[in-house]
PLY file of the C-alpha trace (Angstrom):
ply
format ascii 1.0
element vertex 238
property float x
property float y
property float z
element edge 237
property int vertex1
property int vertex2
end_header
1.21 -32.73 -8.41
1.50 -30.69 -4.96
-1.18 -28.29 -4.16
0.78 -26.83 -1.39
1.58 -23.04 -1.60
2.76 -20.42 0.70
0.79 -17.10 1.83
2.47 -14.26 3.70
0.41 -12.01 6.31
1.33 -9.09 7.82
3.60 -9.75 11.31
2.10 -7.60 13.44
-0.74 -4.95 14.23
-4.09 -4.58 13.16
-3.30 -5.87 9.81
-2.22 -9.17 11.16
-5.01 -9.36 13.18
-7.59 -8.48 10.56
-5.69 -11.04 8.17
-5.94 -13.80 10.42
-9.59 -13.32 11.25
-10.45 -13.14 7.51
-8.38 -16.45 6.88
-10.28 -18.03 9.68
-13.69 -16.82 8.56
-12.90 -18.43 5.16
-12.11 -21.72 6.64
-7.93 -21.58 6.73
-7.72 -20.95 10.68
-3.63 -20.15 10.89
-2.12 -22.43 13.70
0.31 -20.79 16.26
3.82 -21.38 15.51
5.47 -24.09 17.37
8.28 -21.39 18.63
6.98 -18.20 19.64
10.00 -16.54 18.18
9.16 -18.44 14.70
7.76 -16.34 11.64
6.56 -19.76 10.25
3.64 -21.89 10.45
0.84 -23.67 8.51
-3.13 -23.75 7.84
-4.58 -25.92 10.94
-4.89 -28.99 9.62
-3.22 -28.31 6.18
0.23 -28.77 6.79
0.93 -28.00 2.95
-0.03 -24.28 3.32
2.76 -22.28 4.84
2.11 -19.28 6.81
4.81 -16.57 6.84
4.68 -13.51 9.25
6.51 -10.43 7.35
6.20 -7.27 7.81
3.97 -5.36 5.36
6.28 -4.07 2.98
8.37 -7.39 3.09
5.13 -9.13 1.55
5.05 -6.53 -1.33
8.84 -7.47 -1.98
8.64 -10.94 -1.85
5.72 -11.02 -4.23
7.63 -9.31 -6.68
10.40 -11.77 -6.29
7.85 -14.58 -6.80
9.31 -16.09 -3.17
5.65 -16.38 -1.95
2.40 -17.56 -3.63
-0.15 -15.21 -2.05
0.38 -12.04 0.17
-2.17 -9.99 2.23
-0.85 -6.43 2.25
-1.63 -2.77 1.63
-2.12 -1.77 -1.87
-0.11 1.36 -1.29
2.96 -0.60 -0.59
2.82 -2.72 -3.83
2.15 -0.07 -6.12
4.97 2.20 -4.30
7.62 -0.87 -3.82
7.31 -2.35 -7.25
8.01 -1.07 -10.24
5.62 -1.99 -12.87
3.54 -3.67 -10.40
0.71 -4.06 -12.81
2.30 -6.26 -14.98
3.97 -8.46 -12.19
1.44 -8.86 -9.62
-2.37 -9.62 -9.77
-4.91 -8.17 -7.31
-7.17 -10.76 -6.75
-9.29 -9.48 -3.94
-9.71 -6.32 -1.98
-10.38 -7.78 1.67
-12.19 -4.37 3.15
-9.88 -3.53 6.20
-6.88 -0.98 6.11
-8.65 1.66 4.11
-6.41 4.63 3.70
-5.82 7.22 1.13
-2.40 8.15 -0.64
-3.09 11.92 -1.20
-1.55 15.54 -1.75
-2.20 17.81 0.76
-1.27 21.64 0.51
-1.07 24.16 3.43
-4.54 25.42 4.25
-3.61 29.24 3.60
-3.06 28.39 -0.05
-6.56 29.66 -0.84
-6.06 29.51 -4.33
-4.67 26.16 -4.77
-7.64 23.21 -4.93
-6.66 21.25 -7.45
-3.21 19.66 -9.39
-4.00 22.10 -12.36
-3.60 24.81 -9.76
-0.33 23.29 -8.04
1.33 23.20 -11.61
0.82 26.91 -11.71
2.58 27.34 -8.41
5.19 24.89 -9.13
5.86 26.49 -12.40
6.60 29.96 -10.76
7.96 28.69 -7.67
11.65 29.09 -8.63
11.49 32.74 -9.81
9.42 33.56 -6.75
11.73 31.54 -4.35
14.54 30.66 -6.04
13.99 27.00 -6.00
11.71 24.01 -6.77
8.32 23.43 -5.27
9.27 20.79 -2.40
7.29 17.97 -1.66
7.80 15.62 1.34
6.76 11.73 0.87
7.75 8.47 1.76
5.92 7.58 -1.64
8.26 8.98 -4.18
7.37 6.50 -6.99
3.68 7.17 -6.84
4.53 10.99 -6.51
6.62 10.96 -9.46
3.58 8.95 -11.31
1.03 11.40 -9.98
2.89 14.64 -10.69
4.76 14.14 -13.95
2.88 11.52 -15.82
-0.71 12.03 -15.00
-0.50 15.72 -14.52
2.59 16.92 -16.46
4.25 18.79 -13.31
7.70 18.73 -13.59
9.16 21.60 -11.75
9.26 19.97 -8.19
11.70 18.37 -5.82
10.90 15.35 -3.98
11.92 15.37 -0.32
12.39 11.99 1.29
10.35 11.62 4.70
11.91 9.95 7.61
9.13 10.92 10.06
5.84 12.52 10.54
5.37 13.72 6.76
2.16 15.97 7.97
4.76 18.15 9.85
6.97 18.98 7.34
5.38 22.16 5.65
5.28 23.65 9.22
8.98 22.83 10.08
10.11 24.66 6.89
11.41 20.90 5.21
8.62 20.91 2.48
5.98 23.32 0.89
3.55 20.19 0.13
3.21 16.65 0.87
2.25 13.07 -0.33
1.17 10.97 2.54
-1.34 8.26 3.54
-4.54 8.88 5.54
-7.60 7.22 6.95
-9.58 10.16 8.39
-7.84 13.40 7.64
-7.79 14.39 11.05
-3.91 14.78 11.07
-3.73 16.67 8.11
-6.19 19.15 9.82
-4.08 19.28 12.78
-1.38 20.45 10.78
-3.35 23.01 8.81
-3.03 20.84 5.62
-5.84 20.16 3.25
-6.23 17.81 0.51
-6.56 18.60 -3.17
-9.97 18.26 -4.67
-8.40 15.59 -7.56
-5.23 15.01 -4.97
-6.33 11.60 -4.44
-3.54 9.42 -5.73
-4.44 5.87 -4.66
-7.32 4.56 -2.64
-5.57 1.71 -0.63
-7.02 -1.14 1.53
-5.35 -4.34 2.29
-5.72 -6.97 -0.88
-4.88 -10.39 -1.14
-1.89 -10.27 -4.15
-0.33 -13.32 -6.19
2.69 -12.82 -8.67
2.02 -13.30 -12.10
3.51 -16.79 -12.32
2.82 -19.19 -15.34
5.06 -21.95 -13.93
2.34 -22.91 -11.23
0.81 -26.84 -11.85
-2.55 -26.51 -12.50
-3.28 -28.42 -9.13
-1.55 -25.58 -7.14
-3.21 -22.94 -9.19
-6.77 -24.64 -8.35
-5.57 -24.65 -4.56
-4.79 -20.80 -4.79
-7.74 -19.84 -6.39
-9.84 -21.66 -4.09
-8.43 -19.68 -0.98
-9.24 -16.59 -3.02
-12.79 -17.54 -3.69
-13.32 -18.96 0.08
-12.20 -15.32 1.05
-14.01 -13.38 -1.28
-17.24 -15.61 -0.63
-16.86 -16.16 3.37
-13.92 -13.74 4.43
-15.86 -11.36 6.40
-17.28 -11.07 9.81
-20.44 -12.59 10.06
0 1
1 2
2 3
3 4
4 5
5 6
6 7
7 8
8 9
9 10
10 11
11 12
12 13
13 14
14 15
15 16
16 17
17 18
18 19
19 20
20 21
21 22
22 23
23 24
24 25
25 26
26 27
27 28
28 29
29 30
30 31
31 32
32 33
33 34
34 35
35 36
36 37
37 38
38 39
39 40
40 41
41 42
42 43
43 44
44 45
45 46
46 47
47 48
48 49
49 50
50 51
51 52
52 53
53 54
54 55
55 56
56 57
57 58
58 59
59 60
60 61
61 62
62 63
63 64
64 65
65 66
66 67
67 68
68 69
69 70
70 71
71 72
72 73
73 74
74 75
75 76
76 77
77 78
78 79
79 80
80 81
81 82
82 83
83 84
84 85
85 86
86 87
87 88
88 89
89 90
90 91
91 92
92 93
93 94
94 95
95 96
96 97
97 98
98 99
99 100
100 101
101 102
102 103
103 104
104 105
105 106
106 107
107 108
108 109
109 110
110 111
111 112
112 113
113 114
114 115
115 116
116 117
117 118
118 119
119 120
120 121
121 122
122 123
123 124
124 125
125 126
126 127
127 128
128 129
129 130
130 131
131 132
132 133
133 134
134 135
135 136
136 137
137 138
138 139
139 140
140 141
141 142
142 143
143 144
144 145
145 146
146 147
147 148
148 149
149 150
150 151
151 152
152 153
153 154
154 155
155 156
156 157
157 158
158 159
159 160
160 161
161 162
162 163
163 164
164 165
165 166
166 167
167 168
168 169
169 170
170 171
171 172
172 173
173 174
174 175
175 176
176 177
177 178
178 179
179 180
180 181
181 182
182 183
183 184
184 185
185 186
186 187
187 188
188 189
189 190
190 191
191 192
192 193
193 194
194 195
195 196
196 197
197 198
198 199
199 200
200 201
201 202
202 203
203 204
204 205
205 206
206 207
207 208
208 209
209 210
210 211
211 212
212 213
213 214
214 215
215 216
216 217
217 218
218 219
219 220
220 221
221 222
222 223
223 224
224 225
225 226
226 227
227 228
228 229
229 230
230 231
231 232
232 233
233 234
234 235
235 236
236 237
């Protein structure tokens, strides 16, 4: 039975560098691609373990399609990009880098809005006051709908797709509030926005994910579990 499997890592930036470093610490150093333009390689000395370099969002999609056996990417991308992700994808391990929060932020001058319940009151009478629904700028429409409609029962809003710098949307008159990802909150402060006290939708970090597939051979499952265990035990700087 084959013990080979595939793992996808981000193709650029700090996420790529950190992912490759963690794999090396865990005993799975990734060999440089033979062709500089190639996005495929293997673990050094382990040709049965294929490594694919993909964009972080593409990794989430490939996990959902079952086209890769393991993937390292941000949890926010998996939860936003895949419907029913908890039923389709296993989060095997948080890797301790790429931390950022998906949050609800409102203008600082909204002094009486500190919680989602407060924002629900604002949304309820927004049409009467302004002749339209509350506008939310975001790239995270799925997480926004879940948090507003399902978790907090807020229905009277309209999502505005953010194609640029989301935090600038309220000042530009394009939205009233935002849902965005932040690591320090400094950019929100610079744009005179505040995070609601219960407005953290998701605390995200880079994680090791695997699709829920029952068709893998026991030997292949064992090989995948071995890598996950090595990352958990040794996959951090010493």
